[in-house]
PDB file of N, CA, C and O in Angstrom:
ATOM      1  N   MET A   1       0.814  16.177  -7.190  1.00  0.00           N
ATOM      2  CA  MET A   1       2.249  16.147  -7.493  1.00  0.00           C
ATOM      3  C   MET A   1       3.216  15.869  -8.722  1.00  0.00           C
ATOM      4  O   MET A   1       4.445  15.819  -8.779  1.00  0.00           O
ATOM      5  N   HIS A   2       2.317  15.718  -9.600  1.00  0.00           N
ATOM      6  CA  HIS A   2       2.712  15.901 -11.358  1.00  0.00           C
ATOM      7  C   HIS A   2       2.387  16.805 -11.640  1.00  0.00           C
ATOM      8  O   HIS A   2       3.074  17.357 -12.499  1.00  0.00           O
ATOM      9  N   CYS A   3       1.462  17.365 -11.252  1.00  0.00           N
ATOM     10  CA  CYS A   3       0.927  18.896 -11.917  1.00  0.00           C
ATOM     11  C   CYS A   3       2.081  20.296 -11.275  1.00  0.00           C
ATOM     12  O   CYS A   3       2.447  21.363 -11.768  1.00  0.00           O
ATOM     13  N   ARG A   4       2.306  19.722 -10.201  1.00  0.00           N
ATOM     14  CA  ARG A   4       3.491  20.958  -9.715  1.00  0.00           C
ATOM     15  C   ARG A   4       4.924  20.448  -9.058  1.00  0.00           C
ATOM     16  O   ARG A   4       5.421  20.807  -7.991  1.00  0.00           O
ATOM     17  N   PRO A   5       5.341  19.675  -9.847  1.00  0.00           N
ATOM     18  CA  PRO A   5       6.877  19.191  -9.280  1.00  0.00           C
ATOM     19  C   PRO A   5       7.500  19.913  -8.601  1.00  0.00           C
ATOM     20  O   PRO A   5       7.818  19.437  -7.512  1.00  0.00           O
ATOM     21  N   GLU A   6       7.855  21.034  -8.837  1.00  0.00           N
ATOM     22  CA  GLU A   6       8.801  21.951  -8.355  1.00  0.00           C
ATOM     23  C   GLU A   6       8.293  22.681  -7.188  1.00  0.00           C
ATOM     24  O   GLU A   6       9.090  23.423  -6.614  1.00  0.00           O
ATOM     25  N   GLN A   7       6.901  22.574  -6.673  1.00  0.00           N
ATOM     26  CA  GLN A   7       6.673  22.214  -5.430  1.00  0.00           C
ATOM     27  C   GLN A   7       6.848  21.779  -4.355  1.00  0.00           C
ATOM     28  O   GLN A   7       7.013  22.366  -3.286  1.00  0.00           O
ATOM     29  N   ALA A   8       6.806  20.262  -4.701  1.00  0.00           N
ATOM     30  CA  ALA A   8       7.083  18.756  -4.338  1.00  0.00           C
ATOM     31  C   ALA A   8       8.202  18.992  -3.377  1.00  0.00           C
ATOM     32  O   ALA A   8       9.183  19.425  -3.981  1.00  0.00           O
ATOM     33  N   LYS A   9       8.376  18.878  -2.261  1.00  0.00           N
ATOM     34  CA  LYS A   9       9.590  18.739  -1.245  1.00  0.00           C
ATOM     35  C   LYS A   9       9.786  17.357  -0.694  1.00  0.00           C
ATOM     36  O   LYS A   9      10.884  16.878  -0.975  1.00  0.00           O
ATOM     37  N   ARG A  10       9.092  16.698  -0.069  1.00  0.00           N
ATOM     38  CA  ARG A  10       9.260  15.317   0.245  1.00  0.00           C
ATOM     39  C   ARG A  10       7.609  14.875   0.070  1.00  0.00           C
ATOM     40  O   ARG A  10       6.690  15.649   0.338  1.00  0.00           O
ATOM     41  N   VAL A  11       7.412  13.410  -0.458  1.00  0.00           N
ATOM     42  CA  VAL A  11       6.042  13.048  -0.616  1.00  0.00           C
ATOM     43  C   VAL A  11       5.774  11.759   0.296  1.00  0.00           C
ATOM     44  O   VAL A  11       6.327  10.661   0.236  1.00  0.00           O
ATOM     45  N   VAL A  12       4.877  12.160   1.064  1.00  0.00           N
ATOM     46  CA  VAL A  12       4.287  11.423   2.114  1.00  0.00           C
ATOM     47  C   VAL A  12       3.080  10.882   1.914  1.00  0.00           C
ATOM     48  O   VAL A  12       2.196  11.716   1.713  1.00  0.00           O
ATOM     49  N   SER A  13       2.726   9.669   1.902  1.00  0.00           N
ATOM     50  CA  SER A  13       1.722   9.026   1.572  1.00  0.00           C
ATOM     51  C   SER A  13       0.900   8.004   2.678  1.00  0.00           C
ATOM     52  O   SER A  13       1.446   6.900   2.666  1.00  0.00           O
ATOM     53  N   VAL A  14       0.217   8.035   3.240  1.00  0.00           N
ATOM     54  CA  VAL A  14      -0.708   7.510   4.646  1.00  0.00           C
ATOM     55  C   VAL A  14      -1.589   6.792   3.736  1.00  0.00           C
ATOM     56  O   VAL A  14      -1.891   7.208   2.617  1.00  0.00           O
ATOM     57  N   ILE A  15      -2.142   5.297   4.444  1.00  0.00           N
ATOM     58  CA  ILE A  15      -3.140   4.692   3.748  1.00  0.00           C
ATOM     59  C   ILE A  15      -3.510   3.479   4.551  1.00  0.00           C
ATOM     60  O   ILE A  15      -2.694   2.567   4.415  1.00  0.00           O
ATOM     61  N   GLY A  16      -4.306   3.274   5.182  1.00  0.00           N
ATOM     62  CA  GLY A  16      -4.873   2.001   5.488  1.00  0.00           C
ATOM     63  C   GLY A  16      -4.864   0.719   5.163  1.00  0.00           C
ATOM     64  O   GLY A  16      -5.387   0.477   4.074  1.00  0.00           O
ATOM     65  N   ASP A  17      -4.346  -0.381   5.884  1.00  0.00           N
ATOM     66  CA  ASP A  17      -4.362  -1.825   4.911  1.00  0.00           C
ATOM     67  C   ASP A  17      -5.422  -2.169   4.079  1.00  0.00           C
ATOM     68  O   ASP A  17      -5.094  -2.493   2.938  1.00  0.00           O
ATOM     69  N   SER A  18      -6.905  -2.188   4.418  1.00  0.00           N
ATOM     70  CA  SER A  18      -7.587  -2.719   3.873  1.00  0.00           C
ATOM     71  C   SER A  18      -7.623  -1.884   2.283  1.00  0.00           C
ATOM     72  O   SER A  18      -7.670  -2.402   1.167  1.00  0.00           O
ATOM     73  N   THR A  19      -7.582  -0.399   2.662  1.00  0.00           N
ATOM     74  CA  THR A  19      -7.409   0.644   1.474  1.00  0.00           C
ATOM     75  C   THR A  19      -6.655   0.136   0.795  1.00  0.00           C
ATOM     76  O   THR A  19      -6.927  -0.084  -0.386  1.00  0.00           O
ATOM     77  N   PHE A  20      -5.447  -0.210   1.361  1.00  0.00           N
ATOM     78  CA  PHE A  20      -4.046  -0.220   0.308  1.00  0.00           C
ATOM     79  C   PHE A  20      -4.367  -1.604  -0.540  1.00  0.00           C
ATOM     80  O   PHE A  20      -3.891  -1.695  -1.672  1.00  0.00           O
ATOM     81  N   VAL A  21      -5.005  -2.461  -0.115  1.00  0.00           N
ATOM     82  CA  VAL A  21      -5.337  -4.045  -0.752  1.00  0.00           C
ATOM     83  C   VAL A  21      -6.305  -3.417  -2.019  1.00  0.00           C
ATOM     84  O   VAL A  21      -6.035  -3.523  -3.215  1.00  0.00           O
ATOM     85  N   HIS A  22      -7.463  -2.760  -1.459  1.00  0.00           N
ATOM     86  CA  HIS A  22      -8.566  -2.382  -2.278  1.00  0.00           C
ATOM     87  C   HIS A  22      -8.230  -1.568  -3.627  1.00  0.00           C
ATOM     88  O   HIS A  22      -8.655  -1.844  -4.749  1.00  0.00           O
ATOM     89  N   SER A  23      -7.385  -0.516  -3.282  1.00  0.00           N
ATOM     90  CA  SER A  23      -7.752   0.893  -4.438  1.00  0.00           C
ATOM     91  C   SER A  23      -5.884   1.275  -4.071  1.00  0.00           C
ATOM     92  O   SER A  23      -5.376   1.834  -5.043  1.00  0.00           O
ATOM     93  N   GLY A  24      -4.999   1.083  -3.021  1.00  0.00           N
ATOM     94  CA  GLY A  24      -3.628   1.742  -3.131  1.00  0.00           C
ATOM     95  C   GLY A  24      -2.610   0.817  -3.934  1.00  0.00           C
ATOM     96  O   GLY A  24      -1.573   1.429  -4.187  1.00  0.00           O
ATOM     97  N   ILE A  25      -2.626  -0.396  -4.366  1.00  0.00           N
ATOM     98  CA  ILE A  25      -1.833  -0.937  -4.908  1.00  0.00           C
ATOM     99  C   ILE A  25      -1.076  -0.595  -6.184  1.00  0.00           C
ATOM    100  O   ILE A  25      -0.010  -0.963  -6.677  1.00  0.00           O
ATOM    101  N   THR A  26      -2.201   0.389  -6.582  1.00  0.00           N
ATOM    102  CA  THR A  26      -1.932   1.007  -8.457  1.00  0.00           C
ATOM    103  C   THR A  26      -1.596   2.172  -7.976  1.00  0.00           C
ATOM    104  O   THR A  26      -1.429   2.788  -9.028  1.00  0.00           O
ATOM    105  N   GLY A  27      -1.333   3.065  -6.969  1.00  0.00           N
ATOM    106  CA  GLY A  27      -0.822   4.033  -6.853  1.00  0.00           C
ATOM    107  C   GLY A  27       0.861   3.484  -6.372  1.00  0.00           C
ATOM    108  O   GLY A  27       1.828   4.109  -6.809  1.00  0.00           O
ATOM    109  N   LEU A  28       1.016   2.520  -5.636  1.00  0.00           N
ATOM    110  CA  LEU A  28       2.393   2.217  -5.500  1.00  0.00           C
ATOM    111  C   LEU A  28       3.067   1.697  -6.509  1.00  0.00           C
ATOM    112  O   LEU A  28       4.297   1.653  -6.550  1.00  0.00           O
ATOM    113  N   VAL A  29       2.249   1.240  -7.450  1.00  0.00           N
ATOM    114  CA  VAL A  29       2.922   0.795  -9.011  1.00  0.00           C
ATOM    115  C   VAL A  29       3.273   2.164  -9.601  1.00  0.00           C
ATOM    116  O   VAL A  29       4.312   2.440 -10.201  1.00  0.00           O
ATOM    117  N   GLU A  30       2.419   2.839  -9.382  1.00  0.00           N
ATOM    118  CA  GLU A  30       3.070   4.460 -10.327  1.00  0.00           C
ATOM    119  C   GLU A  30       3.705   5.103  -9.461  1.00  0.00           C
ATOM    120  O   GLU A  30       4.050   6.110 -10.079  1.00  0.00           O
ATOM    121  N   MET A  31       4.106   5.194  -8.396  1.00  0.00           N
ATOM    122  CA  MET A  31       5.224   5.553  -7.427  1.00  0.00           C
ATOM    123  C   MET A  31       6.682   4.737  -7.953  1.00  0.00           C
ATOM    124  O   MET A  31       7.795   5.230  -8.141  1.00  0.00           O
ATOM    125  N   ILE A  32       6.299   3.537  -8.087  1.00  0.00           N
ATOM    126  CA  ILE A  32       7.973   2.862  -8.408  1.00  0.00           C
ATOM    127  C   ILE A  32       8.031   2.864 -10.052  1.00  0.00           C
ATOM    128  O   ILE A  32       8.986   2.226 -10.496  1.00  0.00           O
ATOM    129  N   TYR A  33       7.201   3.449 -10.994  1.00  0.00           N
ATOM    130  CA  TYR A  33       7.356   3.587 -12.375  1.00  0.00           C
ATOM    131  C   TYR A  33       7.752   5.031 -12.543  1.00  0.00           C
ATOM    132  O   TYR A  33       8.803   5.354 -13.097  1.00  0.00           O
ATOM    133  N   ASN A  34       6.986   5.791 -12.110  1.00  0.00           N
ATOM    134  CA  ASN A  34       7.164   7.353 -11.978  1.00  0.00           C
ATOM    135  C   ASN A  34       7.395   7.828 -10.824  1.00  0.00           C
ATOM    136  O   ASN A  34       6.562   8.441 -10.157  1.00  0.00           O
ATOM    137  N   PRO A  35       8.878   7.518 -10.392  1.00  0.00           N
ATOM    138  CA  PRO A  35       9.305   8.210  -9.021  1.00  0.00           C
ATOM    139  C   PRO A  35       9.125   9.820  -8.704  1.00  0.00           C
ATOM    140  O   PRO A  35       9.194  10.518  -9.716  1.00  0.00           O
ATOM    141  N   PRO A  36       8.873  10.632  -7.271  1.00  0.00           N
ATOM    142  CA  PRO A  36       9.254  11.638  -7.193  1.00  0.00           C
ATOM    143  C   PRO A  36      10.569  11.978  -7.213  1.00  0.00           C
ATOM    144  O   PRO A  36      11.355  11.271  -6.582  1.00  0.00           O
ATOM    145  N   PRO A  37      11.090  13.233  -8.011  1.00  0.00           N
ATOM    146  CA  PRO A  37      12.388  13.155  -7.897  1.00  0.00           C
ATOM    147  C   PRO A  37      12.842  13.211  -6.222  1.00  0.00           C
ATOM    148  O   PRO A  37      13.972  12.896  -5.849  1.00  0.00           O
ATOM    149  N   THR A  38      11.902  13.605  -5.422  1.00  0.00           N
ATOM    150  CA  THR A  38      12.824  13.908  -4.085  1.00  0.00           C
ATOM    151  C   THR A  38      12.311  12.704  -3.313  1.00  0.00           C
ATOM    152  O   THR A  38      12.478  12.850  -2.103  1.00  0.00           O
ATOM    153  N   GLY A  39      11.738  11.559  -3.655  1.00  0.00           N
ATOM    154  CA  GLY A  39      11.816  10.459  -3.341  1.00  0.00           C
ATOM    155  C   GLY A  39      10.281  10.702  -2.427  1.00  0.00           C
ATOM    156  O   GLY A  39       9.696  11.772  -2.265  1.00  0.00           O
ATOM    157  N   HIS A  40       9.862   9.269  -1.891  1.00  0.00           N
ATOM    158  CA  HIS A  40       8.458   9.079  -1.347  1.00  0.00           C
ATOM    159  C   HIS A  40       8.481   8.233  -0.459  1.00  0.00           C
ATOM    160  O   HIS A  40       8.962   7.106  -0.576  1.00  0.00           O
ATOM    161  N   VAL A  41       7.852   8.791   0.724  1.00  0.00           N
ATOM    162  CA  VAL A  41       7.713   7.722   1.870  1.00  0.00           C
ATOM    163  C   VAL A  41       6.218   7.383   1.659  1.00  0.00           C
ATOM    164  O   VAL A  41       5.370   8.275   1.671  1.00  0.00           O
ATOM    165  N   LEU A  42       5.839   5.792   1.421  1.00  0.00           N
ATOM    166  CA  LEU A  42       4.730   5.012   1.939  1.00  0.00           C
ATOM    167  C   LEU A  42       4.290   4.558   2.971  1.00  0.00           C
ATOM    168  O   LEU A  42       4.677   3.414   3.210  1.00  0.00           O
ATOM    169  N   LEU A  43       3.392   5.159   3.943  1.00  0.00           N
ATOM    170  CA  LEU A  43       2.956   4.083   5.046  1.00  0.00           C
ATOM    171  C   LEU A  43       2.053   3.368   5.257  1.00  0.00           C
ATOM    172  O   LEU A  43       0.997   3.990   5.369  1.00  0.00           O
ATOM    173  N   ILE A  44       1.967   2.300   5.369  1.00  0.00           N
ATOM    174  CA  ILE A  44       0.505   1.342   5.314  1.00  0.00           C
ATOM    175  C   ILE A  44       0.440   1.041   6.840  1.00  0.00           C
ATOM    176  O   ILE A  44       1.332   0.492   7.486  1.00  0.00           O
ATOM    177  N   LEU A  45      -1.199   1.652   7.490  1.00  0.00           N
ATOM    178  CA  LEU A  45      -1.278   1.742   8.521  1.00  0.00           C
ATOM    179  C   LEU A  45      -2.319   0.104   8.637  1.00  0.00           C
ATOM    180  O   LEU A  45      -3.536   0.065   8.454  1.00  0.00           O
ATOM    181  N   ASP A  46      -1.468  -1.055   8.967  1.00  0.00           N
ATOM    182  CA  ASP A  46      -2.184  -2.098   9.236  1.00  0.00           C
ATOM    183  C   ASP A  46      -2.654  -2.842  10.487  1.00  0.00           C
ATOM    184  O   ASP A  46      -1.915  -3.642  11.061  1.00  0.00           O
ATOM    185  N   ASN A  47      -3.909  -2.564  10.904  1.00  0.00           N
ATOM    186  CA  ASN A  47      -4.222  -3.208  11.868  1.00  0.00           C
ATOM    187  C   ASN A  47      -4.912  -4.443  11.466  1.00  0.00           C
ATOM    188  O   ASN A  47      -5.677  -4.930  12.298  1.00  0.00           O
ATOM    189  N   GLY A  48      -4.751  -5.128  10.147  1.00  0.00           N
ATOM    190  CA  GLY A  48      -5.705  -6.350  10.166  1.00  0.00           C
ATOM    191  C   GLY A  48      -7.297  -6.665  10.290  1.00  0.00           C
ATOM    192  O   GLY A  48      -8.005  -7.577  10.718  1.00  0.00           O
ATOM    193  N   THR A  49      -7.477  -5.253   9.603  1.00  0.00           N
ATOM    194  CA  THR A  49      -9.049  -5.661   9.650  1.00  0.00           C
ATOM    195  C   THR A  49      -9.615  -4.711   8.429  1.00  0.00           C
ATOM    196  O   THR A  49      -8.730  -4.003   7.949  1.00  0.00           O
ATOM    197  N   THR A  50     -10.698  -4.582   7.933  1.00  0.00           N
ATOM    198  CA  THR A  50     -11.547  -3.215   7.297  1.00  0.00           C
ATOM    199  C   THR A  50     -12.168  -2.666   7.938  1.00  0.00           C
ATOM    200  O   THR A  50     -13.366  -2.669   7.656  1.00  0.00           O
ATOM    201  N   ALA A  51     -11.714  -1.895   9.147  1.00  0.00           N
ATOM    202  CA  ALA A  51     -12.589  -1.531  10.396  1.00  0.00           C
ATOM    203  C   ALA A  51     -13.288  -0.374   9.610  1.00  0.00           C
ATOM    204  O   ALA A  51     -14.287  -0.177  10.302  1.00  0.00           O
ATOM    205  N   MET A  52     -13.316   0.072   9.081  1.00  0.00           N
ATOM    206  CA  MET A  52     -13.997   1.153   8.551  1.00  0.00           C
ATOM    207  C   MET A  52     -15.420   0.579   8.088  1.00  0.00           C
ATOM    208  O   MET A  52     -16.358   1.329   8.360  1.00  0.00           O
ATOM    209  N   THR A  53     -15.732  -0.560   7.466  1.00  0.00           N
ATOM    210  CA  THR A  53     -16.948  -0.734   7.217  1.00  0.00           C
ATOM    211  C   THR A  53     -17.445  -1.999   8.095  1.00  0.00           C
ATOM    212  O   THR A  53     -18.365  -2.658   7.610  1.00  0.00           O
ATOM    213  N   GLY A  54     -16.998  -2.333   9.153  1.00  0.00           N
ATOM    214  CA  GLY A  54     -17.531  -3.200  10.181  1.00  0.00           C
ATOM    215  C   GLY A  54     -16.488  -4.604  10.236  1.00  0.00           C
ATOM    216  O   GLY A  54     -16.908  -5.756  10.352  1.00  0.00           O
ATOM    217  N   MET A  55     -14.822  -4.150  10.107  1.00  0.00           N
ATOM    218  CA  MET A  55     -14.420  -5.326  10.538  1.00  0.00           C
ATOM    219  C   MET A  55     -13.972  -6.647   9.790  1.00  0.00           C
ATOM    220  O   MET A  55     -13.322  -7.578  10.263  1.00  0.00           O
ATOM    221  N   GLN A  56     -14.433  -6.516   8.615  1.00  0.00           N
ATOM    222  CA  GLN A  56     -14.181  -7.768   7.629  1.00  0.00           C
ATOM    223  C   GLN A  56     -12.904  -7.630   7.494  1.00  0.00           C
ATOM    224  O   GLN A  56     -12.176  -6.682   7.790  1.00  0.00           O
ATOM    225  N   GLU A  57     -12.574  -9.095   6.815  1.00  0.00           N
ATOM    226  CA  GLU A  57     -11.040  -9.646   6.334  1.00  0.00           C
ATOM    227  C   GLU A  57     -10.979  -8.963   4.778  1.00  0.00           C
ATOM    228  O   GLU A  57     -11.958  -8.695   4.083  1.00  0.00           O
ATOM    229  N   HIS A  58      -9.698  -8.780   4.466  1.00  0.00           N
ATOM    230  CA  HIS A  58      -9.323  -8.682   3.299  1.00  0.00           C
ATOM    231  C   HIS A  58      -8.177  -9.458   2.931  1.00  0.00           C
ATOM    232  O   HIS A  58      -7.921 -10.286   3.805  1.00  0.00           O
ATOM    233  N   ALA A  59      -7.229  -9.500   1.748  1.00  0.00           N
ATOM    234  CA  ALA A  59      -6.331  -9.915   1.223  1.00  0.00           C
ATOM    235  C   ALA A  59      -5.041 -10.126   1.859  1.00  0.00           C
ATOM    236  O   ALA A  59      -4.186 -10.957   1.553  1.00  0.00           O
ATOM    237  N   GLY A  60      -5.018  -9.166   2.886  1.00  0.00           N
ATOM    238  CA  GLY A  60      -3.646  -8.893   3.584  1.00  0.00           C
ATOM    239  C   GLY A  60      -4.050  -9.175   4.725  1.00  0.00           C
ATOM    240  O   GLY A  60      -3.456  -8.543   5.598  1.00  0.00           O
ATOM    241  N   THR A  61      -5.193 -10.203   5.257  1.00  0.00           N
ATOM    242  CA  THR A  61      -5.254 -10.996   6.950  1.00  0.00           C
ATOM    243  C   THR A  61      -5.040 -12.344   6.629  1.00  0.00           C
ATOM    244  O   THR A  61      -4.868 -13.029   7.638  1.00  0.00           O
ATOM    245  N   GLY A  62      -5.000 -12.852   5.756  1.00  0.00           N
ATOM    246  CA  GLY A  62      -4.786 -14.298   5.653  1.00  0.00           C
ATOM    247  C   GLY A  62      -6.068 -15.444   5.919  1.00  0.00           C
ATOM    248  O   GLY A  62      -6.112 -16.673   5.885  1.00  0.00           O
ATOM    249  N   ARG A  63      -7.034 -14.408   6.188  1.00  0.00           N
ATOM    250  CA  ARG A  63      -8.615 -15.118   6.544  1.00  0.00           C
ATOM    251  C   ARG A  63      -9.773 -14.524   5.420  1.00  0.00           C
ATOM    252  O   ARG A  63     -10.060 -13.422   4.953  1.00  0.00           O
ATOM    253  N   THR A  64     -10.251 -15.914   5.280  1.00  0.00           N
ATOM    254  CA  THR A  64     -11.320 -15.235   4.441  1.00  0.00           C
ATOM    255  C   THR A  64     -12.685 -14.778   5.341  1.00  0.00           C
ATOM    256  O   THR A  64     -12.674 -14.974   6.556  1.00  0.00           O
ATOM    257  N   LEU A  65     -13.715 -14.236   4.762  1.00  0.00           N
ATOM    258  CA  LEU A  65     -14.261 -13.880   5.416  1.00  0.00           C
ATOM    259  C   LEU A  65     -15.086 -14.321   6.579  1.00  0.00           C
ATOM    260  O   LEU A  65     -15.446 -13.700   7.579  1.00  0.00           O
ATOM    261  N   ASP A  66     -15.360 -15.946   6.072  1.00  0.00           N
ATOM    262  CA  ASP A  66     -15.926 -16.636   7.123  1.00  0.00           C
ATOM    263  C   ASP A  66     -14.412 -17.178   8.217  1.00  0.00           C
ATOM    264  O   ASP A  66     -14.370 -18.194   8.912  1.00  0.00           O
ATOM    265  N   HIS A  67     -13.855 -16.648   8.135  1.00  0.00           N
ATOM    266  CA  HIS A  67     -12.518 -16.609   8.664  1.00  0.00           C
ATOM    267  C   HIS A  67     -11.552 -17.899   8.803  1.00  0.00           C
ATOM    268  O   HIS A  67     -10.846 -18.080   9.795  1.00  0.00           O
ATOM    269  N   ALA A  68     -11.602 -18.780   7.688  1.00  0.00           N
ATOM    270  CA  ALA A  68     -11.008 -19.790   7.610  1.00  0.00           C
ATOM    271  C   ALA A  68      -9.401 -19.103   6.804  1.00  0.00           C
ATOM    272  O   ALA A  68      -9.095 -18.075   6.200  1.00  0.00           O
ATOM    273  N   LYS A  69      -8.790 -20.216   7.187  1.00  0.00           N
ATOM    274  CA  LYS A  69      -6.795 -19.657   6.679  1.00  0.00           C
ATOM    275  C   LYS A  69      -7.041 -19.427   4.968  1.00  0.00           C
ATOM    276  O   LYS A  69      -8.030 -19.969   4.473  1.00  0.00           O
ATOM    277  N   THR A  70      -6.351 -18.818   4.309  1.00  0.00           N
ATOM    278  CA  THR A  70      -6.353 -18.449   3.436  1.00  0.00           C
ATOM    279  C   THR A  70      -4.901 -17.730   2.798  1.00  0.00           C
ATOM    280  O   THR A  70      -4.162 -17.157   3.599  1.00  0.00           O
ATOM    281  N   GLY A  71      -4.560 -17.779   1.474  1.00  0.00           N
ATOM    282  CA  GLY A  71      -3.377 -17.036   1.396  1.00  0.00           C
ATOM    283  C   GLY A  71      -3.447 -15.191   1.789  1.00  0.00           C
ATOM    284  O   GLY A  71      -4.419 -14.585   2.240  1.00  0.00           O
ATOM    285  N   LYS A  72      -2.555 -14.825   1.559  1.00  0.00           N
ATOM    286  CA  LYS A  72      -1.978 -13.522   2.159  1.00  0.00           C
ATOM    287  C   LYS A  72      -1.485 -12.506   1.450  1.00  0.00           C
ATOM    288  O   LYS A  72      -0.772 -13.192   0.717  1.00  0.00           O
ATOM    289  N   ILE A  73      -1.316 -11.509   1.118  1.00  0.00           N
ATOM    290  CA  ILE A  73      -0.388 -10.635   0.627  1.00  0.00           C
ATOM    291  C   ILE A  73       0.156  -9.794   1.802  1.00  0.00           C
ATOM    292  O   ILE A  73      -0.303  -9.006   2.629  1.00  0.00           O
ATOM    293  N   VAL A  74       1.468 -10.385   1.455  1.00  0.00           N
ATOM    294  CA  VAL A  74       2.518  -9.245   2.575  1.00  0.00           C
ATOM    295  C   VAL A  74       3.053  -8.100   1.984  1.00  0.00           C
ATOM    296  O   VAL A  74       4.009  -8.109   1.208  1.00  0.00           O
ATOM    297  N   PHE A  75       2.439  -7.117   2.348  1.00  0.00           N
ATOM    298  CA  PHE A  75       3.127  -5.759   2.250  1.00  0.00           C
ATOM    299  C   PHE A  75       4.345  -5.354   1.597  1.00  0.00           C
ATOM    300  O   PHE A  75       4.415  -4.618   0.613  1.00  0.00           O
ATOM    301  N   GLU A  76       5.528  -6.018   2.365  1.00  0.00           N
ATOM    302  CA  GLU A  76       6.629  -5.622   1.922  1.00  0.00           C
ATOM    303  C   GLU A  76       7.351  -6.333   0.989  1.00  0.00           C
ATOM    304  O   GLU A  76       8.281  -5.912   0.302  1.00  0.00           O
ATOM    305  N   ASP A  77       6.733  -7.749   1.010  1.00  0.00           N
ATOM    306  CA  ASP A  77       6.856  -8.906  -0.362  1.00  0.00           C
ATOM    307  C   ASP A  77       6.602  -8.147  -1.746  1.00  0.00           C
ATOM    308  O   ASP A  77       7.240  -8.079  -2.796  1.00  0.00           O
ATOM    309  N   LEU A  78       5.469  -7.641  -1.323  1.00  0.00           N
ATOM    310  CA  LEU A  78       4.606  -7.170  -2.604  1.00  0.00           C
ATOM    311  C   LEU A  78       5.288  -5.805  -3.067  1.00  0.00           C
ATOM    312  O   LEU A  78       5.279  -5.600  -4.281  1.00  0.00           O
ATOM    313  N   ALA A  79       5.749  -5.060  -2.426  1.00  0.00           N
ATOM    314  CA  ALA A  79       6.582  -3.882  -2.746  1.00  0.00           C
ATOM    315  C   ALA A  79       7.859  -4.169  -3.365  1.00  0.00           C
ATOM    316  O   ALA A  79       8.242  -3.488  -4.316  1.00  0.00           O
ATOM    317  N   ARG A  80       8.599  -5.194  -2.867  1.00  0.00           N
ATOM    318  CA  ARG A  80       9.987  -5.623  -3.234  1.00  0.00           C
ATOM    319  C   ARG A  80       9.489  -6.109  -4.579  1.00  0.00           C
ATOM    320  O   ARG A  80       9.845  -5.534  -5.607  1.00  0.00           O
ATOM    321  N   MET A  81       8.453  -7.436  -4.606  1.00  0.00           N
ATOM    322  CA  MET A  81       8.391  -8.005  -6.211  1.00  0.00           C
ATOM    323  C   MET A  81       8.206  -6.605  -7.087  1.00  0.00           C
ATOM    324  O   MET A  81       8.821  -6.454  -8.142  1.00  0.00           O
ATOM    325  N   LEU A  82       7.590  -5.912  -6.725  1.00  0.00           N
ATOM    326  CA  LEU A  82       7.262  -4.591  -7.809  1.00  0.00           C
ATOM    327  C   LEU A  82       8.518  -3.551  -7.829  1.00  0.00           C
ATOM    328  O   LEU A  82       8.491  -2.407  -8.284  1.00  0.00           O
ATOM    329  N   GLY A  83       9.359  -4.058  -7.373  1.00  0.00           N
ATOM    330  CA  GLY A  83      11.012  -3.148  -7.293  1.00  0.00           C
ATOM    331  C   GLY A  83      10.490  -2.030  -6.988  1.00  0.00           C
ATOM    332  O   GLY A  83      10.205  -1.150  -7.800  1.00  0.00           O
ATOM    333  N   CYS A  84      10.274  -1.968  -5.401  1.00  0.00           N
ATOM    334  CA  CYS A  84      10.240  -0.664  -4.867  1.00  0.00           C
ATOM    335  C   CYS A  84      12.218  -0.443  -4.429  1.00  0.00           C
ATOM    336  O   CYS A  84      12.682  -1.271  -3.645  1.00  0.00           O
ATOM    337  N   PRO A  85      13.054   0.528  -4.922  1.00  0.00           N
ATOM    338  CA  PRO A  85      13.858   0.438  -4.616  1.00  0.00           C
ATOM    339  C   PRO A  85      14.470   0.416  -3.026  1.00  0.00           C
ATOM    340  O   PRO A  85      15.582  -0.076  -2.830  1.00  0.00           O
ATOM    341  N   MET A  86      13.821   0.876  -2.117  1.00  0.00           N
ATOM    342  CA  MET A  86      14.077   0.988  -1.042  1.00  0.00           C
ATOM    343  C   MET A  86      13.903  -0.301  -0.011  1.00  0.00           C
ATOM    344  O   MET A  86      14.413  -0.384   1.106  1.00  0.00           O
ATOM    345  N   CYS A  87      12.853  -1.523  -0.816  1.00  0.00           N
ATOM    346  CA  CYS A  87      12.530  -2.527  -0.136  1.00  0.00           C
ATOM    347  C   CYS A  87      13.502  -4.026  -0.886  1.00  0.00           C
ATOM    348  O   CYS A  87      13.396  -5.237  -0.691  1.00  0.00           O
ATOM    349  N   MET A  88      14.155  -3.438  -1.521  1.00  0.00           N
ATOM    350  CA  MET A  88      15.127  -4.487  -2.290  1.00  0.00           C
ATOM    351  C   MET A  88      16.262  -4.727  -1.119  1.00  0.00           C
ATOM    352  O   MET A  88      17.207  -5.488  -1.322  1.00  0.00           O
TER     353      MET A  88
END
């Protein structure tokens, strides 16, 4: 995107919930800090687990690995807190 911005029409990113928690939050921060001129759509596919590697819990599920209740990242609240203009 930043290498050839004149070719970008609309930027759409798709990421799973576990991957978003583990490595996608920094991408959201970058998108908010350095927004593409034509906008950006981020789709987080939330199935409430880390399906790819064995159905483990993650920080967005509200459960620890032994399934006890714990704090939970609410993706919409995180985006609002970071200043996402469309989430305000």
